[in-house]
N, C-alpha and C positions, 0 to 999 in steps of 0.2 A: 404281237403286242408290243407297242413302243416301250423302250426301257430308258431309264434315267442315266445320263452320262455327264461327266464334268468336262466342260469345254476349255481348251487352251487357246492361245492366240492364233495358232495355225487353223484350228477349227473355225474360229470366227472369220479369218481371212477367206477360207474356203466358202463359208456361207455367204459372205458379202459378194464374192466374185460370182457365185452361182445365182444369187438373187439378181445381180446386174445383167448376167448373160448366161442363161441355163444351157445354151448350145455349145459352150466351151468344150473342147476335147479334153480328156484327162491330161494329155501331154501339155496343153496350153495352160490348163488350170494349175498343174504342178509347177510349171515355170513361174506363173504369177505369184504363187504363194511360197516359193522357195523350197520345194520338195522334188524328189524324183517321182516319176509316175507311179510305181507300185505302192509306196506308202500313201500317196495322195488318194489313189483308188480305194485303198483300205479305209481311209478316213471317211471318204464320201459314203461308202457302204455302211460304215458304223453310224454316220449321221442319218442315213435313210432308215436303218434298222431301229434307231432310237426315235424315229418319228419326227425329227427336226427338219428333214427334207421330205415333203409330202408328195412331190412330183415335179414335173417339168411341163411347160406348155409354150407354144409359140405366141407371140404378141402380134396379132393380125391388124392390118390396116382396114378399119371398118368402112371408111368411105370408098376405098378402092374395091371393096367387096359388096358394095351396094347398100350399106347401112349408114345413111347420112344423118339420121336423127338420133342423138343420144340425150336421154333425159333422166332426171331423178324423180321418183314418185314417192311421196310421203303418205303413208296409209295409216288411218286411224280406224280401229275396229269398234264395233258397238259393244262387244263383250270380250274380255280377256281370260275367259275360263280356259283351262288346259285343253279341253276338247276343241274349243273354237280357235285357239291359237294353233293347234296341231292341224286343223282343217285348212286354215289359211296358209300355213307353211307348205303343206302338201300341194295346194293349188298354185302358189307362187312358184314352187319348184317345177311345176309342169308347164309353165309359160315360157316359151323359148325366147321371148323378148327380154325377160328378166335375167340379167347376167350376174348380178350380185343382189343379195337380200340380207339385210341386217335387222335384228330386233333392236329396239331403242328404248331408252328410259324417257320419261317425260310424257308430253302430250301426244307424241307420234309413236305408234306401235312398231312400224316397219319403215325402213328407207330402202328403196330398190334402185339400182342402176340398170337402165333399160335401153335397148336399141331397137329402132325400126328403120324401114327402108325410106320412108318419106312421111310428110305430115299427115297424109290420109291414113297410113298404117298406124301412125301415132294416135290419131283420134280414135281409130277402131280399138287399139290397145287400151286406151283410157276408158272407153265405154265398157270393154270386157272386164277391166279391173274394178270399176265402180259397181258392176253387176254381181260381183262375187258375194255370196252370202256372208253376212256379218260385217261387211265393209260399211263404216259410217261415213267416212270422208276420204277423198283422195285429192291431194294437191300435187301438181307437177311443176317442174322447172326444166326448161329446155337449155341445153348447154350451148355456149357460143364458141368457145375455144378451149382446148386443153392447155393448162398452164404448167402442170407438173403431173408426172405419172411414175411413181417409184414403187418398189416393193414395200410391204408394210413394216419391215424391220429397219429402223434407222441406224445404219452403220456409220 
């Protein structure tokens, strides 16, 4: 279970460096933040144990791997009852094209970042999404170019 800790300036530096490049070795991370490797490793473990570092993943080149279409889907449900929301969340989580899904305030219930291999696969995905029970409306926007892609915490 995550525990609460008080962060000092070194912890913040560690978090910033790891958010920018999670593949850093402990030795390189320690050098960048001004520590020796053993205390740096202890701090990273403490940050993980506290739930502040949830994991690490590689950032893959979608186009090189055959996923050339990236879109955002804006979904409005017909009903926002707890059961209907849960059912949609479960369905969205099972769709491999959906890479991120956020609940929203306002007129849109969910915004999803999605990938497909090509425009035909995109059309099939939109058809599948609009056929999900309780979906009232789906609007999509195809991306043209990535302008910025940073971690969510602004250091």
